[in-house]
C-alpha positions, 0 to 999 in steps of 0.5 A: 717479675719479668726477669724471672718469668723466662727461668720459671717458664723453662724449669716448668718446661724441663719438669713437664718433659721429664714427667712426661705430661702432655695436653692428652695425659702422662706419656711414658714413652716421651719421658724416658726419650727426653730423659735417656736424651738429657742424660746422655748429654750429662753422661758426656760431661762426666757428671753423674747421671741424676735429675738435679744434674739433668736440670742443671744441663737443661738450664744451661748451668752446666755448660756455664761451669765446663767453660769456666773451667776451661779458661 
């Protein structure tokens, strides 16, 4: 169970940031800023600008994929 905890925590963090959830409620400006930030990185990796690719970038999966194709 402890092995799954960091993965779940990071994925939950992504969802909270993507949705703009804060202790005071939903902050749409923070949501948009985070989405633009992540999607810009996804764009630079020449991937389609989707939430799934943004999540994969946040989790480090896209970076590993790029490293594997370079070797």
